[in-house]
C-alpha positions in Angstrom: 27.7 18.5 -62.6 26.4 17.9 -66.1 24.7 14.7 -64.9 22.4 16.6 -62.6 18.7 16.0 -63.5 16.9 19.1 -64.7 14.4 20.2 -63.7 14.9 19.1 -60.1 12.6 16.4 -58.6 9.4 17.7 -57.4 9.3 20.7 -59.8 6.7 21.0 -62.6 7.5 18.6 -65.5 9.5 16.1 -63.5 6.7 14.5 -61.4 6.3 14.6 -57.6 9.2 14.4 -55.3 9.7 11.7 -52.6 6.6 11.2 -50.4 7.3 11.8 -46.8 6.9 8.8 -44.6 3.7 8.6 -42.6 5.7 8.3 -39.4 6.9 11.8 -39.9 3.4 13.1 -39.1 2.5 10.6 -36.4 2.2 11.7 -32.8 3.2 9.1 -30.3 0.2 7.7 -28.5 0.2 8.3 -24.7 0.9 5.3 -22.6 -2.1 3.6 -21.2 -0.6 3.2 -17.7 1.6 6.0 -16.5 4.1 5.0 -13.8 3.3 6.3 -10.3 5.4 9.3 -9.4 7.1 9.7 -6.1 6.4 12.8 -4.1 7.4 14.4 -0.9 5.2 13.9 2.1 3.0 16.7 3.4 1.6 17.3 6.8 -1.5 15.0 6.2 0.8 12.2 5.0 2.9 12.5 8.1 -0.2 12.5 10.3 -1.4 9.3 8.7 2.0 7.7 9.2 2.1 8.8 12.8 -1.3 7.3 13.4 -0.1 4.0 11.8 3.0 4.1 13.9 0.9 4.5 17.1 -1.3 1.7 16.0 1.7 -0.6 15.5 3.1 0.3 18.9 -0.2 -0.5 20.6 -0.3 -3.8 18.8 3.3 -4.6 19.9 2.4 -3.7 23.6 -0.7 -5.9 23.4 1.2 -8.9 21.9 4.3 -8.7 24.1 2.4 -7.9 27.3 -1.2 -8.2 28.4 -4.0 -6.7 26.4 -6.5 -4.4 28.1 -9.7 -2.5 27.3 -7.7 0.7 27.0 -5.3 -0.9 24.5 -8.2 -2.3 22.5 -9.9 1.1 22.4 -6.7 2.8 21.4 -6.1 0.3 18.7 -9.6 0.8 17.3 -9.4 4.6 17.3 -5.9 4.7 15.8 -6.8 2.2 13.1 -10.0 4.0 12.2 -8.2 7.4 12.0 -5.3 6.1 10.0 -7.6 4.3 7.6 -9.6 7.5 7.0 -6.5 9.4 6.0 -5.3 6.7 3.7 -8.7 6.7 2.0 -8.4 10.5 1.5 -4.8 10.6 0.4 -4.4 7.2 -1.3 -0.6 7.5 -1.0 1.8 5.2 0.8 5.5 5.3 1.7 7.9 3.9 -0.8 10.6 2.6 1.7 11.1 -1.0 0.7 12.1 -2.3 4.2 9.0 -0.9 5.7 6.7 -2.3 3.0 8.2 -5.8 3.3 7.9 -5.8 7.1 4.4 -4.3 7.1 3.3 -6.9 4.5 4.6 -9.7 6.6 2.8 -8.3 9.7 -0.5 -8.0 7.7 -0.3 -11.7 6.6 0.7 -13.1 10.0 -1.7 -11.1 12.2 -5.1 -12.4 11.0 -3.8 -15.9 10.5 -2.6 -16.2 14.1 -5.9 -14.8 15.4 -7.8 -17.3 13.2 -5.8 -20.2 14.5 -6.6 -19.0 18.1 -10.3 -18.7 17.3 -10.3 -22.3 15.9 -8.7 -23.6 19.1 -5.2 -24.2 17.5 -3.3 -21.5 19.4 0.4 -21.3 18.8 1.9 -19.6 21.9 5.2 -18.5 20.3 3.2 -16.7 17.6 2.1 -13.9 19.9 5.6 -12.6 20.8 6.6 -13.1 17.2 3.7 -10.8 16.2 4.8 -8.3 18.9 8.4 -8.3 17.6 7.3 -7.9 14.0 5.0 -5.0 15.0 8.0 -3.3 16.7 10.1 -4.0 13.6 7.4 -2.3 11.4 7.3 0.6 13.8 11.1 1.0 13.7 11.2 1.0 9.9 8.3 3.4 9.8 10.1 5.8 12.1 13.1 5.7 9.7 11.0 6.4 6.7 8.2 8.5 8.2 9.1 11.6 6.2 10.3 9.8 3.1 8.8 9.9 -0.3 5.3 8.6 -0.9 3.7 7.1 -4.0 0.1 7.2 -5.2 -1.0 3.6 -5.0 -4.7 3.7 -4.9 -5.5 0.0 -4.8 -3.0 -1.1 -2.1 -3.7 2.0 0.0 -7.4 1.5 -0.1 -7.0 -2.2 0.8 -4.8 -1.1 3.8 -7.6 1.2 4.9 -10.2 -1.5 4.5 -8.0 -3.8 6.7 -7.7 -1.1 9.4 -11.5 -0.6 9.3 -12.1 -4.3 9.7 -9.7 -4.3 12.7 -11.7 -1.5 14.2 -15.0 -3.5 13.6 -13.5 -6.6 15.1 -12.5 -4.7 18.3 -15.9 -3.1 18.6 -17.7 -6.5 18.2 -15.4 -8.2 20.7 -16.2 -5.4 23.2 -19.8 -6.7 23.0 -18.6 -10.3 23.2 -19.5 -11.0 19.6 -17.1 -13.4 18.0 -17.0 -15.0 14.6 -14.7 -16.2 11.9 -16.1 -14.1 9.0 -14.1 -11.0 9.9 -11.0 -13.0 10.4 -11.3 -14.7 7.0 -12.0 -11.3 5.4 -8.8 -10.0 7.1 -6.8 -12.9 5.8 -8.0 -12.4 2.3 -7.3 -8.6 2.4 -3.9 -9.2 3.9 -2.8 -11.6 1.2 -4.0 -9.3 -1.7 -2.6 -6.2 0.0 0.8 -7.8 0.6 1.0 -9.0 -3.0 0.3 -5.5 -4.3 2.9 -4.0 -1.9 5.6 -6.5 -3.0 4.7 -5.9 -6.7 5.2 -2.2 -6.2 8.6 -2.4 -4.5 
């Protein structure tokens, strides 16, 4: 105990004590990108999911059976209503199996329509589209009240896709056909599907 330095370090006459590290006073910077948080669905989310479910069922009936003016009108109305809710809420279901099946449907649907428009119709593609639409509807039923995640970009792109589907149906009702909307749908479907897969 006789080897103890006197006066203690930091006291007058013995110089300053150890300098605290700068990190002791640093405040961690907030992350630039916060991970999206999952949340429970509310009534508006469920309404949007039900509208999307009805749209998928109408598509399945049209592809597996014969399309009609009533089915086309129903498809347009349902797609428009679901798209409006997605724009307002900007949230989408997190269920992986539904996201994967829905992404596949989004990619395949406009591509098959484009081949048909170009005179290269593949007969087997229509029932495949119908079965895929039914698979999407089935996975959506299983997850319709599951958790949702705020994914602004992918949800807005899904809404834009549905709006273009509505526009396509309206133009076709006036016998106006063209490849511009189909190419836009193909581009939107690819980008949207990539975002959905990246967010699995």
